[in-house]
Legacy VTK file of the C-alpha trace (Angstrom):
# vtk DataFile Version 3.0
C-alpha trace
ASCII
DATASET POLYDATA
POINTS 362 float
89.829 68.883 113.585
92.858 66.867 114.730
92.478 62.981 114.917
94.396 60.746 117.154
97.045 58.552 115.726
96.585 55.024 116.591
99.252 52.422 116.630
101.281 53.568 119.898
101.731 50.525 122.377
101.680 51.065 125.860
104.020 49.751 128.199
105.666 50.440 131.660
108.324 53.236 131.779
111.927 52.033 131.835
114.926 53.957 132.890
115.933 54.395 129.393
112.577 56.111 128.669
112.679 58.314 131.488
116.209 59.282 130.480
115.040 60.008 126.921
112.269 62.098 128.090
114.480 64.265 130.324
116.672 64.895 127.156
113.842 65.824 125.115
112.439 68.203 127.754
115.959 69.788 128.015
116.259 70.240 124.534
113.141 72.129 123.796
113.744 74.802 126.590
115.563 77.165 124.129
112.817 76.780 121.518
110.519 79.729 121.596
107.727 80.147 119.214
107.607 83.758 119.623
111.065 84.138 117.991
109.497 83.099 114.439
109.806 85.307 111.608
105.930 85.492 110.886
105.453 87.102 114.379
108.315 89.634 114.044
107.007 90.534 110.617
103.334 91.029 111.381
102.962 91.525 115.144
102.913 94.239 117.813
103.740 91.915 120.883
101.709 91.987 124.183
101.716 90.106 127.034
98.897 89.473 129.511
98.600 87.977 133.077
94.905 86.647 132.184
93.573 84.547 129.535
90.197 84.754 127.808
89.323 88.225 126.229
91.887 91.058 126.825
91.001 94.441 125.822
93.668 96.913 124.387
93.055 100.486 124.389
94.213 103.049 121.591
94.232 106.779 121.638
92.979 108.491 118.453
93.995 111.755 117.111
91.857 114.013 118.914
93.496 117.333 120.205
94.451 120.223 118.509
96.167 123.694 119.118
94.025 126.814 118.831
94.808 130.478 118.993
94.557 132.148 122.575
93.740 135.747 122.761
94.771 137.750 125.760
92.674 137.041 128.722
91.231 133.993 127.079
91.071 130.420 128.304
91.281 127.622 125.671
88.863 124.940 125.520
89.578 121.834 127.550
90.276 118.775 125.254
90.110 115.157 125.766
91.531 112.038 124.394
89.187 109.980 122.016
89.854 106.091 122.655
89.091 102.984 120.822
89.251 99.195 122.146
90.142 96.123 120.434
89.294 93.029 122.332
91.748 90.000 121.641
90.684 86.228 122.408
93.402 84.472 124.094
93.109 80.410 123.796
95.204 77.604 124.316
96.671 75.618 121.555
98.678 72.328 121.992
99.487 68.800 120.764
100.630 65.395 122.460
103.649 63.606 121.616
103.911 59.962 122.419
106.378 57.418 121.968
106.683 53.883 123.581
109.566 52.085 125.486
109.501 49.245 122.511
109.906 52.038 120.060
112.829 53.429 121.822
114.268 49.822 122.445
113.983 48.581 118.875
114.808 51.793 116.896
118.403 52.470 115.575
117.511 56.475 115.912
115.941 58.555 118.427
112.048 58.555 118.200
112.308 61.468 120.710
114.469 63.559 118.336
112.296 62.912 115.504
109.026 63.603 117.686
110.693 66.879 118.807
111.615 68.261 115.145
108.218 67.221 113.958
106.380 68.893 116.837
108.470 72.086 116.133
107.559 72.058 112.558
103.987 71.706 113.612
104.203 74.766 115.735
105.768 76.681 113.182
103.145 75.725 110.605
100.382 76.340 112.759
101.362 79.739 113.838
102.263 80.859 110.294
98.945 79.812 108.968
97.026 81.462 111.696
98.751 84.910 111.261
98.117 84.544 107.220
94.671 83.546 107.758
94.123 86.361 110.080
95.597 89.062 108.006
94.172 87.890 104.780
90.796 87.570 106.325
90.347 83.802 105.622
87.947 81.670 107.388
88.893 78.568 109.397
86.828 77.082 111.723
89.736 75.835 113.842
91.087 79.432 114.284
87.854 81.323 114.145
89.154 83.517 111.571
87.241 85.395 108.816
83.802 86.844 109.492
80.640 84.707 110.636
81.665 81.499 109.358
83.133 82.838 105.904
86.032 84.875 104.570
86.197 88.495 104.591
85.244 89.875 100.961
84.763 92.895 99.071
80.982 93.133 100.192
81.965 92.791 104.038
81.120 96.165 105.912
82.705 97.795 108.499
80.038 97.164 110.986
80.639 93.306 110.373
84.267 93.597 110.887
83.914 95.463 114.174
81.434 93.083 115.678
83.540 91.073 118.090
81.236 88.148 118.288
81.172 87.644 114.376
84.868 88.583 113.557
86.969 87.825 116.630
90.267 88.186 114.797
89.311 91.772 113.277
90.302 92.997 109.848
91.286 96.097 107.748
88.878 98.751 107.038
85.604 97.242 105.359
83.127 98.721 103.235
81.440 101.944 104.600
83.971 102.546 107.091
82.364 105.930 108.446
79.382 103.825 109.896
79.310 102.191 113.434
78.590 104.517 116.029
81.366 104.367 118.589
83.000 101.593 117.139
84.010 104.184 114.132
87.809 103.519 113.428
88.353 105.921 110.703
89.523 109.492 111.156
90.417 112.458 109.758
94.114 112.797 108.369
96.095 115.398 106.864
93.995 117.067 104.088
91.980 114.191 103.875
88.592 113.922 105.882
86.889 110.821 107.154
84.379 111.087 104.480
87.327 111.771 101.767
89.015 108.564 102.816
85.838 106.570 102.924
85.470 107.586 99.410
88.979 106.315 98.183
89.700 103.031 96.245
87.623 100.930 94.038
85.330 99.913 96.809
83.943 103.009 98.857
86.806 103.091 101.261
87.140 99.348 101.883
90.600 97.930 102.171
89.063 94.569 100.656
88.524 94.843 96.837
87.880 92.850 93.825
90.790 92.661 91.189
90.074 95.567 88.605
91.190 93.660 85.647
88.651 91.730 83.337
90.289 88.335 83.958
87.885 85.797 85.422
90.644 83.271 86.371
91.575 83.984 90.002
94.745 81.998 89.927
97.636 84.502 90.446
95.385 87.318 89.452
97.257 90.502 89.967
97.393 93.872 88.360
99.444 96.982 88.699
96.335 98.932 89.070
95.277 97.140 91.963
98.737 97.526 93.575
98.488 101.415 93.288
94.925 101.372 94.397
95.920 99.707 97.510
99.250 101.927 98.130
96.797 105.226 97.681
94.558 103.627 100.390
97.421 103.094 102.681
99.418 106.124 102.145
96.325 108.517 102.449
95.872 107.554 106.042
99.381 108.517 107.122
100.857 104.923 106.444
103.655 104.267 103.787
103.190 100.790 101.890
106.366 99.030 101.839
105.372 95.230 101.367
103.569 93.073 99.106
102.821 89.681 99.941
101.857 87.300 97.333
101.204 83.457 96.598
103.431 81.403 94.216
101.028 81.793 91.658
100.936 85.485 91.982
105.127 85.258 91.906
104.777 83.577 88.367
102.575 86.351 87.360
105.067 88.948 88.440
107.842 87.328 86.801
106.106 87.607 83.439
105.649 91.574 83.966
108.202 93.406 82.121
107.924 96.205 85.209
109.256 93.495 87.647
112.994 93.663 87.773
114.408 90.590 86.566
115.938 89.114 89.801
118.892 87.491 88.337
120.335 91.069 86.989
123.064 91.458 89.544
125.815 94.171 89.363
129.584 93.175 88.777
131.386 92.487 91.475
133.732 95.519 90.781
130.353 97.570 91.156
129.485 96.380 94.546
127.514 93.563 93.479
127.833 89.821 94.029
129.900 87.627 92.133
127.766 84.838 92.709
124.956 86.433 90.863
121.635 84.345 90.622
123.201 81.940 93.247
123.178 84.713 96.031
119.641 85.582 94.765
118.460 82.243 95.586
120.122 81.885 98.937
118.369 85.334 99.926
115.055 84.269 98.980
115.405 81.057 101.172
116.559 83.209 104.063
114.340 86.059 103.931
111.480 85.025 101.675
111.936 88.588 99.663
111.695 87.825 95.990
112.180 91.293 94.661
110.638 94.740 94.385
107.876 96.600 92.619
107.175 100.145 92.925
109.464 100.360 95.859
107.598 97.500 97.647
109.422 94.569 99.108
107.841 91.477 97.374
107.308 88.472 99.820
106.289 85.111 98.779
104.595 82.912 101.220
103.123 79.253 100.435
99.977 79.863 102.968
98.892 82.825 100.889
95.888 81.717 98.602
96.196 82.160 94.791
93.414 84.522 94.593
94.404 87.217 97.253
97.594 89.169 97.809
98.197 91.801 100.260
99.754 95.282 100.237
101.105 96.552 103.686
103.027 98.947 105.863
105.140 96.682 107.878
106.552 99.578 109.876
103.435 99.709 111.416
102.600 96.113 112.757
99.146 95.355 111.722
98.412 92.512 114.100
98.258 92.177 118.039
99.979 88.929 119.238
98.936 88.635 122.810
100.690 85.957 124.638
99.632 84.461 127.866
102.303 81.709 127.933
104.718 80.752 125.239
105.576 77.163 124.196
105.998 74.812 127.359
106.480 71.216 127.606
104.869 68.880 130.132
105.594 65.381 131.001
102.809 63.134 130.217
101.208 60.837 132.900
103.343 57.860 133.650
100.476 55.969 134.397
99.516 55.457 130.832
102.966 53.709 129.980
103.506 56.153 127.242
106.809 58.241 127.199
106.034 61.604 125.960
104.890 65.194 126.317
102.383 67.794 126.114
103.284 70.801 124.202
100.926 73.941 124.708
100.969 77.566 124.391
98.249 80.355 125.106
98.003 83.485 122.756
95.603 85.476 120.660
95.716 87.543 117.387
93.755 90.184 116.090
93.982 93.061 113.322
94.202 95.972 115.356
95.842 98.714 112.774
92.905 98.733 109.954
95.034 101.469 107.870
98.124 99.253 107.650
96.901 96.703 104.944
94.957 96.331 101.821
93.755 93.005 100.705
92.921 92.256 96.905
90.680 89.422 96.006
90.909 87.765 92.648
87.554 87.505 90.394
LINES 1 363
362 0 1 2 3 4 5 6 7 8 9 10 11 12 13 14 15 16 17 18 19 20 21 22 23 24 25 26 27 28 29 30 31 32 33 34 35 36 37 38 39 40 41 42 43 44 45 46 47 48 49 50 51 52 53 54 55 56 57 58 59 60 61 62 63 64 65 66 67 68 69 70 71 72 73 74 75 76 77 78 79 80 81 82 83 84 85 86 87 88 89 90 91 92 93 94 95 96 97 98 99 100 101 102 103 104 105 106 107 108 109 110 111 112 113 114 115 116 117 118 119 120 121 122 123 124 125 126 127 128 129 130 131 132 133 134 135 136 137 138 139 140 141 142 143 144 145 146 147 148 149 150 151 152 153 154 155 156 157 158 159 160 161 162 163 164 165 166 167 168 169 170 171 172 173 174 175 176 177 178 179 180 181 182 183 184 185 186 187 188 189 190 191 192 193 194 195 196 197 198 199 200 201 202 203 204 205 206 207 208 209 210 211 212 213 214 215 216 217 218 219 220 221 222 223 224 225 226 227 228 229 230 231 232 233 234 235 236 237 238 239 240 241 242 243 244 245 246 247 248 249 250 251 252 253 254 255 256 257 258 259 260 261 262 263 264 265 266 267 268 269 270 271 272 273 274 275 276 277 278 279 280 281 282 283 284 285 286 287 288 289 290 291 292 293 294 295 296 297 298 299 300 301 302 303 304 305 306 307 308 309 310 311 312 313 314 315 316 317 318 319 320 321 322 323 324 325 326 327 328 329 330 331 332 333 334 335 336 337 338 339 340 341 342 343 344 345 346 347 348 349 350 351 352 353 354 355 356 357 358 359 360 361
């Protein structure tokens, strides 16, 4: 819940205030939230001409060649479809400064407000994505399942019930149940029943860490990572990304299997003459902190210390449905406040249940 900030004094608009407001609006025209890295990394982008609930239809593998004898007619085949419903909502904030603040300040209140508003949008969208992908509950977003976070005990029927899990999730426990809502299917030499039996939690892509450590802080085991890779790879994807919290990163650095980040080849061998400095710069720019079992390891501060995720990022697991990107509207001059309303309309949902696995600390 957001509480309005007290203390803004109201006054009549001045020509200075109006001019600053115009500059403020012009400055934000080039800022588009859809260019943020978290969206490019996680999401398949869709646009819609309507708000509310939007349905996306997918085709499941359903046809196969058959041998045709002379004079025979092959059987007609059809496409099996499944739908994912995405809830598109509006998000926004109001930014206000007074004429007195503009007159008495030696710096631009509008510029500061703009910069903080942009950071607020980045924080909101990043957290919304992380909570959606990791199955975490937050009432503001409506993520998780039925007012709680998705756990190892959550079933496939729970995750596929839109009323209780509007943001969806990866395969949950007993993934072959659910009638017409069944999302799992045969792949390669694995039948749906085989896939439903994989992993430490009867096919679920949410499972508890398998070590005996009762401390959930930074809990990370190599057996959990390989189990997650098996769950993803058996369904036709290829695990390529490990996403961890700062606490997990500390645990990884303590593992002998994790390549030391500062081991940089000599410049003559094609490496970097800056050594560890380049490593620090690259981490700051990309978030990639290393590799493990061929997985790119990313650290994000919104990932909780008791969960980490393994993903195939070549298959975007989340649908980002945009009705309207970030826009700015002038506040009502009748209130005597120079300011703007910033708002956007979008929805998120996990639509590729095979593309991620969440490991939950004890």
